[in-house]
C-alpha positions as CSV (number, residue, x, y, z in Angstrom):
1,M,-107.9,-58.0,-6.6
2,E,-107.2,-54.2,-6.5
3,Q,-103.6,-55.0,-5.2
4,I,-103.2,-57.4,-8.1
5,K,-104.3,-54.8,-10.6
6,K,-102.1,-52.3,-8.9
7,L,-99.1,-54.7,-9.4
8,L,-99.8,-55.3,-13.0
9,F,-100.0,-51.6,-13.5
10,I,-96.6,-51.0,-11.8
11,F,-94.9,-53.5,-14.1
12,V,-96.4,-51.9,-17.2
13,L,-95.4,-48.4,-16.0
14,I,-91.9,-49.5,-15.7
15,L,-91.8,-50.6,-19.3
16,V,-93.7,-47.6,-20.6
17,S,-91.5,-45.0,-18.7
18,S,-88.4,-46.6,-20.2
19,A,-89.8,-46.0,-23.6
20,Q,-91.0,-42.4,-22.8
21,E,-87.4,-41.6,-21.8
22,L,-86.0,-42.4,-25.2
23,S,-85.1,-38.9,-26.0
24,A,-83.1,-38.4,-22.9
25,Q,-79.3,-38.3,-23.1
26,I,-77.2,-41.2,-22.0
27,S,-73.4,-41.8,-22.1
28,P,-71.9,-42.5,-24.4
29,T,-74.8,-42.5,-26.9
30,N,-78.3,-41.2,-27.4
31,V,-81.3,-41.9,-29.6
32,Q,-80.2,-39.6,-32.4
33,E,-76.8,-41.1,-32.4
34,L,-78.2,-44.7,-32.4
35,M,-80.4,-43.7,-35.4
36,S,-77.6,-42.3,-37.3
37,Y,-75.6,-45.5,-36.5
38,F,-78.3,-47.7,-37.8
39,E,-78.5,-45.8,-41.1
40,S,-74.8,-45.4,-41.8
41,H,-73.9,-49.0,-40.7
42,I,-76.9,-50.6,-42.3
43,Q,-75.0,-53.5,-44.0
44,S,-72.9,-54.3,-41.0
45,L,-75.8,-54.5,-38.5
46,D,-76.7,-57.7,-36.9
47,P,-80.2,-58.7,-37.9
48,I,-81.5,-58.1,-34.5
49,E,-80.3,-54.5,-34.4
50,G,-82.9,-51.8,-34.9
51,V,-86.0,-50.1,-33.7
52,Y,-88.9,-52.2,-32.6
53,D,-92.7,-51.6,-32.0
54,V,-93.4,-53.8,-29.1
55,N,-96.9,-55.0,-28.2
56,I,-97.1,-56.3,-24.7
57,E,-100.0,-58.4,-23.4
58,Q,-99.9,-59.0,-19.6
59,W,-102.4,-60.9,-17.5
60,G,-102.4,-62.6,-14.0
61,E,-103.9,-65.7,-12.5
62,N,-104.1,-67.5,-9.2
63,A,-105.2,-70.9,-8.2
64,Y,-108.8,-69.9,-8.8
65,Q,-109.0,-67.7,-11.7
66,E,-107.4,-65.9,-14.7
67,F,-107.5,-62.1,-14.7
68,P,-108.4,-60.2,-17.8
69,S,-105.4,-59.3,-19.9
70,E,-104.2,-55.6,-20.6
71,T,-102.2,-54.6,-23.7
72,T,-99.4,-51.9,-23.9
73,N,-97.4,-50.6,-26.9
74,L,-93.9,-49.1,-26.6
75,T,-90.8,-48.7,-28.6
76,M,-87.4,-50.5,-28.0
77,L,-84.0,-49.9,-29.6
78,V,-81.7,-53.0,-29.8
79,Y,-78.0,-52.4,-30.6
80,K,-74.6,-54.0,-30.2
81,N,-72.4,-52.1,-27.5
82,V,-68.7,-51.7,-27.4
83,N,-68.4,-55.1,-25.6
84,G,-70.3,-56.9,-28.3
85,E,-73.4,-57.4,-26.2
86,F,-76.8,-56.7,-27.6
87,K,-78.5,-54.3,-25.2
88,V,-81.9,-52.6,-25.1
89,F,-81.5,-48.7,-24.9
90,K,-82.5,-47.4,-21.6
91,N,-83.4,-50.8,-20.2
92,D,-80.8,-52.5,-18.0
93,Q,-83.2,-55.4,-17.4
94,V,-82.9,-56.9,-20.8
95,T,-79.8,-58.3,-22.7
96,I,-79.9,-60.4,-26.1
97,K,-77.3,-63.1,-26.8
98,K,-77.0,-64.6,-30.3
99,I,-76.7,-68.3,-30.7
100,G,-73.8,-68.8,-33.0
101,N,-74.3,-67.7,-36.6
102,T,-78.0,-68.4,-36.6
103,P,-81.3,-66.4,-36.3
104,V,-81.8,-67.9,-32.8
105,Y,-81.2,-65.6,-29.8
106,N,-81.7,-65.8,-26.0
107,Y,-83.8,-63.0,-24.4
108,N,-82.3,-62.5,-21.0
109,L,-84.3,-60.7,-18.2
110,F,-82.7,-59.8,-15.0
111,W,-84.9,-59.1,-11.9
112,K,-83.1,-56.8,-9.5
113,G,-85.1,-57.3,-6.6
114,S,-84.7,-61.1,-6.4
115,N,-81.4,-61.2,-8.2
116,V,-82.9,-63.7,-10.7
117,T,-82.1,-64.1,-14.3
118,D,-84.6,-65.6,-16.6
119,S,-83.7,-66.6,-20.2
120,K,-86.1,-67.3,-23.1
121,R,-85.1,-68.4,-26.4
122,F,-86.6,-67.1,-29.8
123,V,-86.2,-67.0,-33.4
124,L,-85.8,-63.9,-35.5
125,K,-88.0,-64.4,-38.4
126,E,-87.3,-62.7,-41.8
127,S,-84.9,-60.3,-39.8
128,T,-88.0,-58.5,-38.8
129,F,-90.2,-60.0,-36.0
130,F,-90.1,-62.3,-32.9
131,D,-92.1,-63.2,-29.9
132,V,-91.1,-63.6,-26.3
133,K,-93.1,-65.1,-23.5
134,Y,-92.2,-64.9,-19.9
135,S,-93.4,-64.8,-16.4
136,I,-92.5,-62.9,-13.4
137,P,-90.3,-65.2,-11.2
138,D,-92.0,-66.2,-7.9
139,R,-89.2,-64.7,-5.9
140,Q,-89.5,-61.6,-7.7
141,L,-93.4,-61.4,-6.8
142,R,-92.6,-62.1,-3.2
143,Y,-90.1,-59.3,-3.2
144,D,-92.4,-56.9,-4.9
145,M,-95.7,-57.7,-3.1
146,G,-94.3,-58.2,0.4
147,R,-97.0,-59.0,2.8
148,N,-99.6,-58.9,0.0
149,Y,-98.1,-61.9,-1.7
150,Q,-100.4,-64.7,-2.4
151,A,-99.2,-68.3,-3.0
152,G,-100.0,-69.4,-6.6
153,F,-100.4,-65.9,-8.0
154,K,-98.7,-65.5,-11.4
155,V,-98.1,-62.7,-13.8
156,H,-97.5,-63.4,-17.5
157,F,-96.3,-61.4,-20.4
158,K,-96.3,-62.1,-24.2
159,C,-94.3,-59.5,-26.0
160,S,-94.6,-59.2,-29.9
161,F,-91.6,-57.3,-31.6
162,I,-91.8,-55.9,-35.1
163,K,-88.8,-54.0,-36.4
164,T,-89.7,-50.6,-37.9
165,Y,-86.3,-49.3,-38.6
166,P,-84.2,-49.9,-40.7
167,T,-86.8,-50.8,-43.1
168,V,-86.5,-53.6,-45.9
169,D,-86.4,-51.0,-48.5
170,M,-83.5,-49.3,-46.7
171,Y,-81.6,-52.6,-46.6
172,V,-82.2,-53.1,-50.5
173,N,-81.4,-49.5,-51.4
174,D,-78.3,-49.5,-49.5
175,I,-77.1,-52.7,-51.2
176,E,-77.9,-51.0,-54.6
177,D,-75.9,-47.9,-53.6
178,E,-73.0,-49.9,-52.4
179,N,-72.9,-51.9,-55.7
180,I,-72.9,-48.7,-57.6
181,K,-70.3,-47.0,-55.4
182,N,-68.1,-50.2,-55.1
183,P,-69.0,-52.8,-57.6
184,K,-67.6,-56.2,-57.4
185,E,-67.7,-56.7,-61.1
186,W,-67.8,-53.9,-63.8
187,S,-67.1,-53.6,-67.4
188,G,-65.8,-51.3,-70.1
189,T,-64.8,-51.6,-73.9
190,G,-61.6,-52.5,-75.6
191,F,-60.3,-53.3,-79.1
192,A,-57.9,-55.4,-80.7
193,L,-54.1,-54.9,-81.7
194,N,-52.0,-57.3,-83.3
195,N,-50.5,-60.4,-81.4
196,G,-53.4,-60.7,-79.0
197,Y,-52.9,-57.2,-77.4
198,V,-56.0,-55.3,-76.4
199,V,-56.3,-51.6,-75.5
200,T,-58.8,-50.1,-73.0
201,N,-58.7,-47.1,-70.4
202,Y,-56.5,-47.3,-67.3
203,H,-59.7,-46.4,-65.2
204,V,-61.5,-49.4,-66.6
205,I,-59.0,-52.0,-65.2
206,E,-58.0,-50.0,-62.0
207,N,-58.0,-52.1,-58.9
208,A,-59.2,-55.3,-60.9
209,K,-57.9,-58.5,-59.5
210,S,-59.0,-60.3,-62.7
211,I,-59.6,-59.2,-66.2
212,S,-61.5,-61.1,-68.8
213,I,-62.4,-60.4,-72.4
214,K,-65.8,-61.1,-74.2
215,G,-66.9,-60.8,-77.8
216,I,-63.8,-61.9,-79.6
217,K,-65.0,-62.6,-83.3
218,G,-68.4,-61.7,-82.2
219,D,-68.8,-64.7,-79.9
220,F,-69.8,-63.8,-76.3
221,T,-70.0,-67.3,-74.9
222,P,-66.4,-67.7,-74.0
223,K,-64.3,-65.4,-71.8
224,Y,-60.6,-65.1,-72.1
225,N,-58.2,-64.2,-69.3
226,A,-56.0,-61.2,-69.8
227,I,-53.0,-59.6,-68.1
228,I,-51.9,-56.0,-67.9
229,I,-48.7,-55.3,-69.9
230,A,-48.5,-51.4,-69.5
231,T,-50.4,-48.6,-68.3
232,D,-50.3,-44.8,-68.7
233,K,-52.5,-43.5,-65.7
234,Y,-52.0,-39.9,-66.7
235,N,-53.3,-40.4,-70.1
236,D,-55.8,-43.0,-69.0
237,L,-54.4,-45.8,-71.1
238,A,-54.0,-49.7,-70.5
239,L,-52.3,-52.2,-72.8
240,L,-53.6,-55.7,-72.1
241,Q,-52.6,-59.0,-73.6
242,I,-54.8,-62.2,-73.8
243,S,-53.2,-65.0,-71.7
244,D,-55.4,-68.0,-72.4
245,N,-54.7,-71.4,-73.9
246,N,-57.9,-71.3,-75.6
247,F,-57.3,-68.1,-77.5
248,K,-56.5,-68.7,-81.3
249,G,-55.9,-65.1,-82.4
250,F,-57.9,-62.3,-83.8
251,G,-57.3,-62.9,-87.4
252,S,-56.7,-60.0,-89.8
253,I,-57.5,-56.8,-88.2
254,P,-59.3,-54.6,-90.8
255,Y,-58.5,-51.1,-89.6
256,N,-55.4,-48.9,-89.5
257,V,-54.3,-46.9,-86.5
258,K,-53.9,-43.2,-87.6
259,T,-51.5,-41.3,-85.3
260,S,-51.7,-37.9,-87.2
261,V,-54.2,-35.3,-85.8
262,S,-57.6,-35.3,-87.3
263,D,-59.5,-32.1,-88.3
264,V,-62.3,-30.3,-86.6
265,G,-65.6,-31.2,-88.5
266,E,-64.6,-34.7,-89.4
267,D,-67.4,-37.2,-89.2
268,V,-66.4,-39.9,-86.5
269,F,-68.2,-43.0,-84.9
270,V,-67.8,-44.9,-81.7
271,L,-68.5,-48.6,-81.0
272,G,-68.7,-49.9,-77.5
273,Y,-70.7,-51.7,-74.8
274,P,-72.3,-49.0,-72.6
275,L,-74.7,-49.7,-69.7
276,T,-74.8,-53.5,-70.5
277,S,-77.0,-54.2,-67.4
278,T,-79.9,-52.3,-69.0
279,M,-78.9,-52.0,-72.6
280,G,-77.6,-55.5,-73.3
281,D,-74.5,-57.1,-74.8
282,E,-75.1,-56.1,-78.4
283,I,-72.5,-53.6,-79.5
284,K,-73.7,-50.0,-79.8
285,L,-72.9,-47.3,-82.5
286,T,-73.0,-43.6,-82.0
287,T,-72.0,-41.0,-84.5
288,G,-70.9,-37.3,-84.5
289,V,-68.1,-35.1,-85.5
290,I,-64.8,-33.9,-83.9
291,S,-65.8,-30.8,-82.2
292,S,-62.3,-29.6,-81.1
293,K,-58.7,-30.8,-81.3
294,T,-58.3,-30.2,-77.6
295,G,-60.3,-31.7,-74.7
296,F,-61.4,-30.7,-71.3
297,Q,-59.9,-27.4,-70.1
298,G,-57.7,-27.3,-73.3
299,D,-56.1,-30.7,-72.8
300,V,-54.0,-31.3,-76.1
301,S,-54.0,-35.1,-75.6
302,L,-57.7,-35.3,-76.2
303,Y,-60.3,-34.9,-79.0
304,Q,-63.8,-33.4,-78.0
305,I,-66.4,-35.2,-79.9
306,S,-70.2,-34.9,-80.3
307,A,-70.8,-38.7,-80.5
308,P,-72.9,-39.7,-77.5
309,I,-71.1,-41.8,-75.0
310,Q,-72.2,-43.5,-71.8
311,P,-70.6,-45.5,-68.9
312,G,-69.2,-48.7,-70.5
313,N,-68.1,-46.9,-73.6
314,S,-64.8,-46.2,-71.8
315,G,-61.9,-47.7,-73.6
316,G,-63.7,-48.0,-76.9
317,P,-62.4,-47.1,-80.3
318,L,-63.0,-43.7,-82.2
319,F,-63.0,-44.3,-85.8
320,D,-63.0,-41.6,-88.6
321,N,-65.3,-41.9,-91.6
322,K,-62.8,-44.0,-93.6
323,G,-62.6,-46.6,-90.8
324,N,-59.2,-45.4,-89.4
325,L,-58.7,-45.7,-85.6
326,I,-57.9,-42.2,-84.4
327,G,-58.8,-42.2,-80.6
328,I,-59.7,-44.1,-77.5
329,V,-63.0,-43.0,-75.8
330,N,-62.5,-42.2,-72.2
331,A,-64.9,-39.5,-70.8
332,K,-68.0,-37.5,-71.2
333,H,-68.6,-33.9,-69.9
334,K,-71.2,-34.5,-67.3
335,D,-72.6,-30.8,-67.5
336,A,-73.0,-30.7,-71.3
337,G,-75.2,-32.8,-73.6
338,N,-73.3,-34.9,-76.3
339,V,-69.8,-33.7,-75.3
340,G,-67.3,-36.5,-75.0
341,Y,-63.6,-36.9,-75.0
342,A,-61.1,-39.4,-76.7
343,I,-57.3,-39.8,-76.2
344,K,-55.4,-39.3,-79.4
345,T,-53.8,-42.5,-80.8
346,S,-50.3,-40.8,-80.8
347,Y,-50.4,-41.3,-76.9
348,L,-51.2,-45.0,-77.5
349,K,-48.3,-45.2,-79.8
350,N,-46.0,-43.7,-77.2
351,L,-47.2,-46.1,-74.7
352,I,-46.5,-49.2,-76.9
353,E,-43.1,-48.1,-77.9
354,S,-42.0,-47.5,-74.3
355,S,-43.3,-50.9,-73.2
356,I,-42.6,-53.4,-75.8
357,S,-40.1,-53.9,-78.6
358,N,-42.2,-54.9,-81.6
359,S,-44.8,-52.9,-83.4
360,I,-48.3,-54.3,-82.7
361,L,-50.5,-51.3,-84.4
362,P,-52.7,-52.6,-87.1
363,N,-51.8,-50.8,-90.5
364,N,-54.0,-52.4,-93.1
365,N,-57.3,-50.6,-93.6
366,Q,-59.7,-53.1,-95.5
367,I,-62.9,-51.0,-94.9
368,A,-62.2,-47.6,-96.2
369,G,-64.7,-47.9,-99.2
370,Q,-67.4,-49.5,-97.3
371,P,-70.6,-47.8,-96.2
372,L,-71.1,-47.3,-92.4
373,T,-73.2,-50.5,-92.1
374,G,-70.4,-52.4,-93.7
375,K,-67.7,-50.9,-91.5
376,V,-69.6,-51.7,-88.3
377,K,-70.2,-55.2,-89.5
378,N,-66.6,-55.9,-89.9
379,L,-65.3,-53.8,-87.0
380,K,-67.5,-55.3,-84.2
381,N,-65.6,-58.5,-84.1
382,Y,-62.6,-56.5,-83.0
383,V,-64.3,-54.4,-80.4
384,F,-64.7,-56.3,-77.0
385,M,-66.3,-56.1,-73.6
386,I,-63.7,-55.9,-70.8
387,I,-65.0,-57.7,-67.5
388,C,-63.2,-56.6,-64.4
389,S,-63.7,-58.0,-60.9
390,K,-62.2,-57.5,-57.5
């Protein structure tokens, strides 16, 4: 009986000592490097990879009785090595093999003394926990116990694994961060010119593989495909054209494009679709004045304006108080409140003249005498949401 307890103690001691050595250096990696690897590669990790709290229940039996169980807790780190094998850090006895593209794995134990490999299949549930049950092979018991081996004696283990790192919150937060840094779909604002042309910022459509336009005539149900006709990366301008058989035209555009420079102090307003994920699809109005005839660091191509702008306003129109289009919103000053910038329309005119032969700038202001509410009601049908995707 004492020898049986001693044997159980030895097997537990082997597992625990492996866990206690986790802070030791190994080549080519160590615990700190593994933890950093888990954190920085969280989206590319296999679901089995991570840090596990392991509860191990072990007990013995012979032909006459079952001996009381004992429980041990330890930590295991599972990772994929350079050969694509799933290993347990500091434990050469265990390897894990994935079965196809499924949550099913084989837990393989190699018993050195007897040169026996035992394999147990398990299912990783919710990418977080799994159980493995196994027994020490009889040949290994004979090897370990020598003369003290007793026929019929068996040693069993039940191991319950719970992943503690990376946490579920880390996976969720990393996905959200990645979507912010590298979105698959994003939006900006644009506005109508004659003959189905649309203006927006270059940075709105940069790297887009597909571009569509919503909100034509105030209808957000259909989306119309658009193609890039010309760009001015330096001045952050893009000229698009709707290329869709379902497109029937904008109708009569009610504003004039004014290319002469406006004065400091003039009242202005901005229309656009900022932060649509939280603020919705309804067009947003902000008002202010021209604060300066030059923009960031004295850039002469820009106006500085006090009308508040947010992400999503990019590419939207800047109107004066008569309803003339005088600029294209493109940026805000991140370190100053209510400081935004808009590209002067003379630079849009230059882009158009260098790209296409005919004039497409609207020149019939039909809203000059209307109040602001009337102007917005008319103009919103010609200010669009630009949807881009990779």
